[in-house]
N, C-alpha and C positions, 0 to 999 in steps of 0.2 A: 658861505663853500655853497656850490648849488647841490640842492636835493642830488642823491644818485639810485635813480628807482630801475629796481633790475629785472622790473618789468611781472606780469602776473605769472604763478606756478602755473596756473589751470592753461590745458592746452586745450582747445575747443575739436580739433579734429585727431584722427588716431584711435587706436583699441587701447582699452585701460591699461594693457602690461606696458605699452610704450609711452604713455601719461604720466604714469608711474615711473619710470626711467628718467624722464623731464626732469621731472618735478627735484628726485633726489639731486640730480648732476646741479641744476639751477642753486638749489638749497648750499649743496656743498662748496660751488662759487660764491653766493652772495657770504657765506661764514669766513672765506677766502680774502674776499674782497675789503670785509669790515676789519679784518684783520691788517690789512696792507694799509687802509686808509687810517685805521685809527689804533696805532699799535698800545696807546696806553689804555684801553678799551679792551685791547685781545689777552684774555687770562687762558681762552681755550687751548686745552692741550690733547694730545692724543690718549684716549683712556687705557690700562692695561689690561690684561686677560682679564686678570680677576675682577678688575671693576666693569668690565663688560660683562662677566656672568653676572655681578649682583646686579647689575642694573634689569637684565632681561627676569630675573627673577621678579626682583619688585615692580615691572613691567607685567608682566602675566599674573601677581599679585591684584595687582591695580585695576586689571582687564577686567578680572572677576565682577569688581566689588562696582567700575564705572558702567556707565553710557558708552556706547560704542565710539571709539574716538572719529574728531572731526577736525581736517586739516584746515588748514589757512591759506593764505598768500600774504607774503610781508612786503612792505615797502620800506627800506633803507636812506634814514635822513639824516640831518644832523643831528648828534645824542643829544642836545638840548629837548629836539623835536622830533625824537622816534616816535611812531607811530604803528600800530598792530590795526591790520584792518581784516578784520575776521567776515570769511565770507565762506560758507562751504561748498563742498564739490563733489564730497562723495554721496551718492543716494541712499536715506535710509535703510538698514538692512533688513528694518521690522517689517518693509513691505513681502519682502520675500517668505518672511514666516509667517505674515497673515495669511498667504497666500496657499502657504503648506497647510496650515490651521484648517483652511474654509476647505480646501480638498479632503481633508482627515472627518471633517465635522462628515460632509458626504458620504465618504467610504462609510462613517460608523452607523449613519441611518439606512445606508441602503442594506448594510450589514443588518442590522436589528428587523429590518424586514421578510429578509430571509430565516431569523431565527424564529418569528412570529409564524412560517410555516409549519406546518408538524412536518418531517422525516419521510423522506419515500419509501412506500411501502403499505405498513398497515392503516387500516384505517380505524376509524373510532371501533369497528366492530371485530377490529381483533384479525380480518380475514385479508390476506397480503393483496395487494392491487399493485400491479407494474402495466408501462405501457411501453413499447418498443418505440427504438430512435427514432423521429418522424426527422428524415435530413437526405440530401441529394449525395450521393459516392461522385466524386468527378472522377477523372480519370486517374489511375493506378501507371506508376511506371513500370512497364513491362519486362523492363531490361534486365538483367540475373544478375544477382549479388553473388559471385563466388567467391569463396571464402575456403581455400583446400584444407584448412585446420578443424574446419567445423561445417563440414557437410552435411552431416544428417541432422535436419529440422523438421518441425514440424510448424507450416504457415501458410495462412489462410488471409485474404483480402476482405475477407468480410464478420463482423462478429456476429456471436452466438447469440441467437434470439433466445427471450426468455422461455418460450416453451419449449425449446432441445437444447438450454444449458446442458442437464446433466449428462447432455451424449456428445455436444457440439463444445464442451469448456475445456481447458487444459488445465493440468492438476501441476498444483505445486505442494509440498510437504514435507514434514519432518519426523513421520512415528507418530506422532502426537498428533498435532495438524494438519490438515488435509485443507486446501481452498481450493474451488472450482474457479478459474478465471472465463469470465463471459468476450472481456473485450468491449464493453458496451462504452460509448463515449459521451454520450449526454447524460447518460445514466449506466454505473459498472457495478454491477451486482455480485458482489464475492461472496459465494457460497462456502459457509464452514462447517466442517463435518472433523469430529474425534470419534475416534473407535470403539471407545468406553463409552461412549452415548448411546444406551443399550436400554431399548423400551422393557422389555423384560427382566427374567430371571430374578433370583430369592427375593423375596418381599414378606411382607407381615399380611399382607391383607387378600383380599377371596379373590379368584381371577374369575373373571366376567365373562371373557371370551372362549372357555376352555369348550372343547368338544363333549359328544356324548350326553348322555341323560343321567338323573337323579345325584348320588354322591361326588359324580363326577365334575359337575360345575360347583361344589365347593372345594375341592382339592386345589391346592395352589402350584406353583414350580418345585419340579421336585428332576431337571436336569434330562428329561426327558424319559426319567423310568416309573417305573408302574407303581402301585402302590403293594407295600410288604406283603398283607394278606391275601393279595390277587396271586400272587408268584406262581403257586406250585399250580394251579387251576389253568393259568397263560401257558405255563412251559408242558403242561399237559397237552392241551388242544392246540397249540403250535406245532408239537410232535405228530400228533395225528392228521392234521391239516397236510403237513409235509410229505409224511409218506402216502397219502391219497392222492397229491399232486404229484409224486415221481410215478407212481403206478398210473396215472390217467394219461399225461403229459411228456414224465419222461424229465422231469424238471420242476423245480418249484416258477411261479411267474412270478418276476420281482415286483411288477407296478401292481398286482394285487392287492386290491385296499385295505383286504383282511391281513396280510401282511404286514402293513402299517398300524394296522390296531392292534395285532396282540406282540409287536415287538416292543413295543413304548408309548408314551404320549409326549405332547409339544404342550400341553397348557400353560401358559404363562411364558413357553419359550422367550416369545417378543422379537423384534429385529431392531436392526441400525435406524437410529432415528435422526431426522435433522436435528443439526445445534443451532443454525442463525446465521444470519448474515451482518457485512461489512458492506455498506454502500454508499457510494462517491457518486455525487449528483455536479454536474456543471452549472455553475450561478448562471453565468451566461451560456444559455444551449446553443449549439452551434447550428446552423440550416444548411450549412455548405461545407463538406471537407474532401480530401483529397489525399491521394500517399498511405492510406492505410494499411495497417500491417498486425498480426495476431501471428507472435513466432513463439517457440519452445522450442530452442537450440537445447539439445542433448548434450552438448561437450559441457556445458557451464551449469545446466540445469536450472536457468531463468527463464521466464516469461517477458516477452516485452509485447506492450502496442504501442504502436505508431502512428501518428498522423499529421496533416498540415491545415488547420484554417486561420483566415482572415490573417496571413501573412506569420504566421507565428508555427513553430515544428513543436508539438505537447511529447512526451511521452509515460507511460509508465510502466513501471520494472517490480517485478514481483519475485519473491524467492521465500523459501522457507529453512530455515538453519537449526538443525541437529545439536550443533554443539552448543548453541546459546536458546533453543529450543521456545524460537521467536519466526515470527513472520514479518516479512517487511513489503513495505510497496512506497516506491521512491516516485515523485508524482513532479515534470517539470515542464517549463516552456525555455523556449530559444529565444524568450524577448522577458527583461523584467515588469515584474507585473501582470504578469500573462497566466496567474496560477488563481483561480476564485471558483471556490468548491465548498460544497456541504459534504462532513464526513457521519454516517452514524450508523450504531450499532442496535442489532435490536433480533430476537429469536421468537417463535411461538411459541416456548413455552412460559409458563406463570412467574416473573423477573420482576426482582427491585433493578432500578435503572440508575446509575451512578458517572459522577465526572468529577473528578478532583485534577484539578489543573491540567486539564484537558486530557486527561485519561479518563476515557468511557469505561465506562463497563455493565456488567449485567451480572448478576447473581440470582439463579432460579432452583425450581424441582421438575423431574418430570414428573407429570400424574399417574403414569403408568406403573412406578416404583420408589418413587420418591426421591430418586438419584437426585442429588447435587450438581449443578453446572455453575462452571462461570467463565468469563473471557471480558479480555480488558485489551484496550487498545490507547496507546500513546501517540498525539497527535501533534507532531513539530514542525515549522515554518521557515523558512528564511526569507528576509527581504525587509530591507529599512524602515521602508513607508506601510509594508502591509497591516490592516486589521483582525482581528480576531474576536468571536465571540461565540460563546458554549451556553448550552443547557444540559441537562441530564443527559439528554437522548443523543444529540447531536453537537459537532462542531462546524463553524462557520470561517473562513479563511477567504481573505478580499486581497488582490492588488498584491501577492507574494511571488517570488521568483520560484520558490520551490516548497514542497511538503515532500512529508515523512509519516509513514504509519508503522508502530510496531505492534505486533499485536500475538495474540494466542487465546487455547481453550485450557480448560481442564474441567475434570467430574471427579466427584468422590469415589469413582469406582478404584478398590484396592484387593487384588486378590488373598489377600493375608487376614482380608476379613470375613471371608468365608462362614458361613452360609447367607451371611448379609451384603456382602462386596463393597459394602461404604466403611470407609476407613476413618477420611477427616476432612474437615470442610478444605478445599485448594486454595481460598482465597489468598491469602496472606501470600504463601508461597507464588502466586500466579502472579501478584502483586510485585512481586522482588525481582520476578524473572522478567517483565516487561520494562519495569523500572531503570532497571540493571541497562538492558538490550539499548534503550532508547537514549542514554548515558554515553553510550559506548560511541566512538570513533568510527563512521559511519565506513568507509573504505574498510578500515579493519574488520568490519563485523562480515562484508562482503567474501574480504579474501579468506576469513576461517571458513567462513562456509563451503566457497571455492575448494579450497586446500582438503576438507571433508568429502566435498561428493565427487570430486574427481579422483581420490584414491579408491572408492568404490568401483567407479562407471569404468574409470579406466586399465581397469585388472580384467576386461575384457576386449576383445576385438573380434568381428568378422568381415570378410571380405570375400566376394564373389569373383573368378577371373571374368564371368561374364555382364560384369558391371563395367568393367573399363569402359569397352565399346570407343563410337570416336568422338574426336571433340565435339564436332556438331549434337551426340549424344549427350555427353555429357551437360555441357551447356543446358539441352530441354531440359533434363531433372534437375536442374536447380531453377529453370525457369517454372514448373509445374507448379502453381500451390498444392499442400498434400488433398485435398478429397478430390478435385480436378487428375491429381494422378491416378489416385482409387479409379474413378468414374473412366479413366483410360485403359484401367486395367478389367474393368469390370464389361466393358463392351468389346474390349479385343483389340483395340488401335494400339497397347503400350509394346515398346520397342523393347528387347530381352534386356536392352540395358537399365531402362526404366523398370521393367520386374525385378530386376535383381536390386536395383537400391532401394525399391520400398519394401524386399524383403529383409534387407539390413535395417534400414528404419526401424523395423515392425517388432524385429528382436530386439535393438538396443532401447526402442522406446518401451517392450515391455520390462525389460533390468532396469530403467529408470522407474517405472511405475514401482516397482518392487524399494529401489532406494525410496524414493518420496513418502511411502506410504507405511512400511516397516522396518523399523530401527531395532537395537538390541536394548530390554526394555518394556518393548510396545508391544499392544496384541499383534497376532495374524493378520492376514489380511483377510477380511471375512469374504468378500465376494460380491457383495450387496452394493447396490448403485448408490447413488449420492443422491438423498432425499431431499426436494426441495422444501422450503416449511410451507408452500400449500397443502403439501402431502402431509404433513406432520400430523393429523388426526387421524389417519391412514395407521397408523405404524405406533402411537403413540397413546394408546386405548387404557383407561383406568380399571 
């Protein structure tokens, strides 16, 4: 009998999926033909479901221990002259693996180079040095983005400058930690503030910046009160002064310096001290960006910074949750592998820097009163191809899809510890808080924050009839950025609808600040500004 050649199973044309289908069809035809031509050799039967399952299990076990399978083509001849012509037609998958390994090696080398550079901010002398982003802002979409459910929002077309960050930044907070978001692109400085980070108050050493002469220089903090042995004399002097002022002017002049001198002292009283910064750097700085928007939505209490560069849309989302005592920054890009950043945490105070499993930490003390301060930031990233490296002060993330930073601050302040106000080291409790938040499901964390914030914010609503206006005026109100609207009002060019909208915006923004900066159990709002780390030496003097 002439040999029956079924032809090669390899197809020279067509996509891989079609070639595989033809191979399976021809292999089935080959087995069927053999059974018909050589019945005596036909022993193959349709396997049972149980045997199929056993075969699949065995195949999986063999695949783990063997090299990738290489298929062959068969030529069926006379049984006595059966030949197996082995011809590989599947490309070695190790080529793709080698390509991935090479790409990863390049990423690791670049990542290491960035890691060797010091984090952005303090130089070797400890003096913070920052540079403004040097880039070109291209055209911004001027059409309004109306949203009837959340019309009250502060938004801007540019980032806050480093010099004016305390005045131009947007605030997020949970009572314990407040954060000033400037919205920088290549470099984002998040100014951290904790109301209990106070440079003065009770302490055991002498006050060097006390006013007055003689013994006053050696007296420490007394809460504004005068010394007990001076009280009778001060009271008598104050009484006589009041009588003379009433006779001469008809009233006591409140701003007279002697009134402040006689009423008490502010030796060692201190002021709110800067806590530090969380800094985000773009490892591949952008030279041109478009569609920049920095926005605080008062209805949700979330700050969003968005822009477009090199065909990718980027966003950074900021909020601080009171229920979880943590602040969150979510960084995303619209395309895979688009997140390439360096994250660092630092303070102007004397501190120790740590990093445990990409959880950055600072632990230090204020010079003026030895108050303990602690901050921690857990960094997590998503993306199968990403590379991460870190040291004690920074975390490098390259080629990731998204990144999330969970961070918080604490001090050793506790009113129960009066007159020292120092209770215990906050490190362990803060570490537990940040770790727990970083392990939670992020959408649940955001939902918990939104529910808590909305309950307070939605308890009050303010509307002005004059704010309704025409449809055109409503669109104009939403088209104005907050700084443009304010300037229009100052120049006298704003309509009544725009003025009313701005009034409502400022009332609700004031309520938002109260919610963000003061919660049950926290200190009341001090009214002091956000100090930048550059100004630390002005308020934290020993």
